[in-house]
C-alpha positions as CSV (number, residue, x, y, z in Angstrom):
1,X,-0.4,-18.3,8.7
2,X,2.0,-21.1,10.2
3,X,4.0,-24.0,8.8
4,X,5.7,-26.6,10.6
5,X,9.5,-27.1,10.1
6,X,11.2,-30.6,10.3
7,X,11.9,-30.3,13.9
8,X,8.3,-29.4,14.9
9,X,8.4,-25.9,15.5
10,X,5.7,-23.5,14.1
11,X,7.1,-20.9,11.9
12,X,5.2,-17.9,10.9
13,X,5.0,-17.6,7.0
14,X,6.0,-13.9,5.7
15,X,4.7,-14.7,2.1
16,X,1.9,-12.1,1.4
17,X,0.2,-14.7,-1.2
18,X,0.1,-17.6,1.4
19,X,-1.5,-15.1,3.6
20,X,-3.9,-13.9,1.1
21,X,-4.9,-17.6,0.3
22,X,-5.4,-18.4,3.9
23,X,-7.6,-15.8,4.4
24,X,-9.5,-16.7,1.3
25,X,-9.9,-20.3,2.2
26,X,-11.2,-19.6,5.5
27,X,-13.9,-17.0,4.2
28,X,-14.9,-19.8,1.6
29,X,-15.1,-22.2,4.0
30,X,-17.5,-20.0,6.2
31,X,-19.5,-19.1,3.2
32,X,-20.0,-22.8,2.5
33,X,-18.7,-22.5,-1.1
34,X,-17.5,-25.1,-3.0
35,X,-13.7,-25.8,-2.9
36,X,-13.6,-24.8,-7.0
37,X,-14.2,-21.6,-5.7
38,X,-10.9,-21.3,-3.7
39,X,-9.1,-23.0,-6.7
40,X,-9.9,-20.7,-9.1
41,X,-9.4,-17.5,-6.8
42,X,-6.4,-18.7,-5.0
43,X,-4.1,-17.0,-7.7
44,X,-4.6,-14.6,-10.6
45,X,-6.3,-15.6,-13.7
46,X,-3.4,-13.6,-15.7
47,X,0.2,-12.7,-14.5
48,X,2.6,-10.8,-16.6
49,X,6.4,-10.7,-16.1
50,X,8.3,-8.4,-17.9
51,X,11.7,-7.0,-18.4
52,X,11.6,-3.2,-19.2
53,X,15.4,-2.1,-20.5
54,X,16.0,1.9,-19.4
55,X,18.7,4.0,-20.7
56,X,20.3,5.9,-17.5
57,X,21.6,9.4,-17.3
58,X,25.0,8.1,-17.4
59,X,24.7,6.2,-20.8
60,X,24.4,2.8,-19.5
61,X,21.4,0.4,-20.0
62,X,19.7,-1.1,-16.9
63,X,17.0,-3.8,-17.1
64,X,14.4,-3.6,-14.7
65,X,12.0,-6.3,-13.5
66,X,8.5,-5.3,-14.0
67,X,5.0,-7.4,-13.0
68,X,1.1,-7.1,-13.8
69,X,-1.4,-9.4,-12.1
70,X,-4.9,-9.7,-13.0
71,X,-6.6,-11.3,-10.0
72,X,-10.4,-11.8,-11.8
73,X,-12.4,-9.8,-14.1
74,X,-15.7,-11.4,-13.4
75,X,-17.5,-8.3,-12.4
76,X,-15.7,-5.8,-14.9
77,X,-12.3,-4.7,-15.5
78,X,-9.8,-5.1,-13.1
79,X,-8.4,-2.0,-11.3
80,X,-5.1,-1.5,-9.0
81,X,-2.2,0.4,-8.5
82,X,1.5,0.4,-9.7
83,X,4.3,0.6,-6.9
84,X,7.7,1.2,-7.6
85,X,10.0,-0.3,-4.7
86,X,13.1,-2.3,-4.1
87,X,11.4,-5.1,-2.3
88,X,8.5,-5.6,-5.2
89,X,8.0,-9.3,-5.7
90,X,5.9,-11.6,-7.6
91,X,4.0,-13.2,-4.7
92,X,3.5,-9.5,-3.2
93,X,1.9,-8.2,-6.7
94,X,-0.2,-11.3,-6.8
95,X,-1.6,-11.3,-3.4
96,X,-2.3,-7.4,-3.6
97,X,-4.4,-8.2,-6.6
98,X,-6.1,-10.7,-4.8
99,X,-7.0,-8.2,-1.9
100,X,-8.1,-5.8,-4.5
101,X,-10.8,-8.1,-5.9
102,X,-12.0,-8.8,-2.3
103,X,-12.3,-5.1,-1.4
104,X,-14.1,-4.2,-4.9
105,X,-16.6,-7.0,-4.0
106,X,-17.1,-6.2,-0.7
107,X,-17.9,-2.3,-1.4
108,X,-19.8,-3.7,-4.2
109,X,-17.8,-2.0,-6.8
110,X,-17.9,-3.4,-10.6
111,X,-14.3,-3.9,-10.7
112,X,-12.0,-7.0,-10.2
113,X,-8.5,-6.7,-8.5
114,X,-5.1,-6.2,-10.2
115,X,-1.7,-5.0,-9.1
116,X,1.4,-3.9,-11.0
117,X,5.0,-3.2,-9.6
118,X,8.6,-2.5,-10.9
119,X,11.6,-3.6,-8.8
120,X,13.5,-0.3,-8.5
121,X,14.8,2.1,-6.2
122,X,12.9,5.4,-7.2
123,X,14.7,7.5,-4.7
124,X,18.0,7.0,-6.4
125,X,16.7,7.7,-10.1
126,X,16.3,11.3,-11.6
127,X,13.2,12.2,-13.0
128,X,13.9,11.7,-16.8
129,X,14.9,8.0,-15.6
130,X,11.5,7.5,-13.8
131,X,10.2,8.9,-16.8
132,X,11.7,6.4,-19.1
133,X,10.9,3.4,-16.8
134,X,7.4,4.6,-16.8
135,X,6.9,4.7,-20.3
136,X,8.5,1.3,-20.7
137,X,6.4,-0.3,-18.4
138,X,3.5,0.7,-20.0
139,X,4.8,-0.5,-23.5
140,X,5.7,-3.9,-22.0
141,X,1.8,-4.3,-20.5
142,X,0.1,-2.6,-23.3
143,X,-1.6,-5.6,-24.8
144,X,-3.4,-6.4,-21.6
145,X,-4.4,-3.0,-20.1
146,X,-7.1,-0.5,-21.2
147,X,-10.1,1.3,-19.7
148,X,-12.4,-2.0,-20.4
149,X,-9.3,-4.5,-19.7
150,X,-7.3,-3.3,-16.5
151,X,-6.9,0.4,-15.0
152,X,-3.9,1.0,-13.4
153,X,-3.2,3.7,-10.5
154,X,-0.7,4.9,-8.2
155,X,0.5,2.9,-5.4
156,X,3.9,3.3,-3.1
157,X,6.5,5.7,-4.4
158,X,4.3,6.6,-7.6
159,X,2.1,9.5,-8.1
160,X,0.2,11.7,-10.3
161,X,3.3,12.9,-12.6
162,X,4.0,9.3,-13.1
163,X,0.6,8.6,-13.8
164,X,0.6,11.3,-16.6
165,X,3.8,9.9,-18.2
166,X,2.1,6.8,-18.4
167,X,-1.4,8.0,-19.8
168,X,1.2,9.9,-22.7
169,X,2.7,6.7,-23.5
170,X,-0.5,5.0,-23.7
171,X,-2.2,7.2,-25.9
172,X,0.7,7.4,-28.6
173,X,0.7,3.7,-28.7
174,X,-3.2,3.3,-29.3
175,X,-3.1,6.7,-31.3
176,X,-6.0,8.1,-29.3
177,X,-6.8,9.8,-26.2
178,X,-7.9,7.4,-23.5
179,X,-8.3,9.3,-20.2
180,X,-10.1,6.3,-18.6
181,X,-6.6,4.1,-19.1
182,X,-5.6,5.4,-15.9
183,X,-6.6,7.0,-12.3
184,X,-4.4,9.4,-10.0
185,X,-3.5,11.5,-13.0
186,X,-3.5,15.4,-13.0
187,X,-6.7,17.3,-12.9
188,X,-5.7,18.9,-16.2
189,X,-5.7,15.6,-17.6
190,X,-9.1,14.4,-16.4
191,X,-8.0,13.2,-12.9
192,X,-10.5,13.1,-9.8
193,X,-10.3,16.2,-7.6
194,X,-9.8,14.8,-3.8
195,X,-8.2,11.7,-5.2
196,X,-4.7,11.9,-3.7
197,X,-6.5,12.7,-0.1
198,X,-9.0,10.1,-0.6
199,X,-7.3,7.1,1.4
200,X,-6.4,9.4,4.2
201,X,-9.9,10.5,4.5
202,X,-11.1,7.1,4.6
203,X,-9.2,6.3,7.6
204,X,-9.7,9.6,9.1
205,X,-13.5,8.4,9.1
206,X,-12.8,4.9,10.5
207,X,-10.8,6.7,13.3
208,X,-13.9,8.8,14.2
209,X,-15.9,5.8,14.5
210,X,-13.9,4.1,16.3
211,X,-13.1,7.0,18.8
212,X,-17.0,6.9,19.6
213,X,-17.0,2.9,19.7
214,X,-14.0,3.0,22.4
215,X,-15.1,6.7,24.1
216,X,-11.7,8.0,23.2
217,X,-11.8,11.6,22.2
218,X,-9.9,12.5,18.9
219,X,-8.5,15.9,20.7
220,X,-5.6,14.9,22.8
221,X,-5.5,11.2,21.1
222,X,-2.0,9.9,20.9
223,X,-1.4,8.6,17.4
224,X,1.6,6.9,15.7
225,X,1.7,6.7,12.0
226,X,4.1,4.2,10.3
227,X,4.9,5.7,7.0
228,X,4.7,9.6,6.1
229,X,3.7,9.2,2.2
230,X,0.6,10.0,0.5
231,X,-1.7,8.3,3.2
232,X,0.3,8.8,6.1
233,X,1.3,12.3,5.7
234,X,-2.3,13.6,5.0
235,X,-3.9,11.6,7.6
236,X,-1.1,13.2,10.3
237,X,-2.5,16.6,9.1
238,X,-5.8,15.8,9.1
239,X,-5.7,14.5,12.7
240,X,-3.5,17.6,13.9
241,X,-6.0,19.9,12.8
242,X,-8.6,18.1,15.0
243,X,-6.6,18.0,18.0
244,X,-5.1,14.9,18.1
245,X,-1.3,14.3,19.3
246,X,0.8,12.8,16.7
247,X,3.3,11.3,18.9
248,X,5.4,9.1,16.3
249,X,5.7,9.2,12.4
250,X,8.4,7.1,10.0
251,X,9.8,7.1,6.8
252,X,11.9,4.5,4.7
253,X,15.0,5.8,6.5
254,X,13.9,5.8,10.1
255,X,11.4,7.0,12.6
256,X,10.8,10.1,14.8
257,X,8.9,10.1,18.3
258,X,8.0,12.8,20.6
259,X,5.5,11.8,23.3
260,X,4.2,15.7,23.6
261,X,3.5,15.4,20.0
262,X,5.4,16.2,16.7
263,X,5.5,19.3,14.8
264,X,3.0,18.0,12.0
265,X,3.2,21.6,9.8
266,X,6.5,21.9,9.7
267,X,7.0,18.1,8.6
268,X,4.4,18.7,6.1
269,X,6.2,21.6,4.8
270,X,9.8,20.0,4.7
271,X,9.3,16.3,3.7
272,X,10.5,15.4,0.2
273,X,8.6,14.0,-2.7
274,X,8.8,10.6,-0.9
275,X,7.6,11.6,2.3
276,X,11.0,11.4,3.8
277,X,11.2,13.4,7.2
278,X,13.9,12.0,9.1
279,X,16.8,13.4,7.7
280,X,15.4,16.6,9.3
281,X,16.5,15.5,12.8
282,X,19.7,13.7,14.3
283,X,17.3,12.1,16.9
284,X,15.7,9.1,15.2
285,X,14.8,5.6,16.1
286,X,13.9,2.7,14.0
287,X,10.8,1.9,12.3
288,X,10.2,-1.2,14.5
289,X,11.1,0.6,17.8
290,X,8.3,3.4,16.7
291,X,5.6,0.3,16.3
292,X,6.2,-0.7,20.0
293,X,5.9,3.0,21.4
294,X,3.3,3.7,23.8
295,X,-0.2,5.5,22.1
296,X,-3.7,5.4,21.8
297,X,-3.8,4.0,18.1
298,X,-1.4,2.7,15.9
299,X,-1.4,2.9,12.3
300,X,0.8,1.2,10.0
301,X,0.4,3.2,6.4
302,X,3.6,2.0,4.9
303,X,4.7,-1.8,3.8
304,X,2.8,-5.0,4.3
305,X,3.9,-7.6,7.1
306,X,5.4,-5.2,10.0
307,X,3.0,-6.4,12.9
308,X,3.9,-10.1,13.2
309,X,4.3,-13.0,15.6
310,X,7.6,-11.4,16.7
311,X,6.3,-8.2,17.7
312,X,2.8,-8.1,18.6
313,X,3.1,-9.0,22.2
314,X,5.2,-5.9,22.4
315,X,2.5,-3.2,21.1
316,X,1.2,-0.9,23.5
317,X,-1.3,0.6,21.4
318,X,-5.3,0.1,22.3
319,X,-6.0,0.1,18.6
320,X,-4.6,-0.9,15.4
321,X,-6.0,0.7,12.1
322,X,-4.6,-0.4,9.0
323,X,-3.8,2.3,6.4
324,X,-1.6,-0.4,4.3
325,X,-2.1,-3.5,2.5
326,X,-2.0,-6.7,4.8
327,X,0.6,-4.8,7.7
328,X,-0.9,-7.6,10.1
329,X,0.2,-11.0,9.8
330,X,-2.7,-13.6,10.9
331,X,-0.9,-14.9,14.0
332,X,-0.4,-11.1,15.0
333,X,-4.0,-10.6,15.0
334,X,-4.8,-13.6,17.3
335,X,-2.3,-12.2,19.7
336,X,-4.0,-8.9,19.6
337,X,-7.2,-10.1,20.1
338,X,-6.1,-11.9,23.2
339,X,-4.2,-8.5,24.5
340,X,-7.7,-6.9,23.6
341,X,-6.2,-4.7,21.4
342,X,-8.8,-3.8,18.6
């Protein structure tokens, strides 16, 4: 999406909510729906912003900003993850909730979209601080969530342990067991087997389909995965087992690249709980450099907005498969189309 500055120059917008609204507007126009549909769906039906006081391990109290967006519940309770990240914004949470509505609708699931987030740096917090933050968030949003209202889930830098704390806090508030309140929880608390690897499996099935369409065998396929968290790490493991050559991966601190292929089993065994692996090596590159390295398939599996008008021309892949939410801007997609990148 672009706007025009005062001097007439086209400027690419990096606001995720505006990116979502532009896509929504195009879809509604294509389907010949009335403009009122766009006006209703362009922003969440409900948005809550909360302040969460947390007592830190050093005795001080820190106030964290949290959000929960419920986009639309016409087809059923809303559903969506909670991310812990220093760059979480209200616009991002609203956009992700909207994308979730579209994904549920396209796949005919009886849910609307939702999303939550807390502005924090979880890598610098202790387990006890993360637990107090998780419980504080549930207390702050408890009036608008629940099995028949809005069902949270893990997202960036949140996991089954955090979901377990949140479920326990919700049970205390409601004074009865509500395992349907949240997904992504441990199996012993009613979690779903295979849930942790489900997104990676979905991406893998997409790669298998595309490899047939483009006639690129998975054995020997050169793959770059931006992000080595829950989705990226398991995907790298699956591809390695199938004989693909994972030549690049990245984490929040940097990236690794080896045209001969990385040692994925070693990385899986030695990554930390946030998927950080670049600390294992001295020779690293930036995330941006990794995106522009030569490969067959490039898989952004971390944050949104990483492939833009500024770098799309320099991509050296044949295919981009998105495993993150909104990693490619609309202008970048147009450039990739012209370059013949699928």
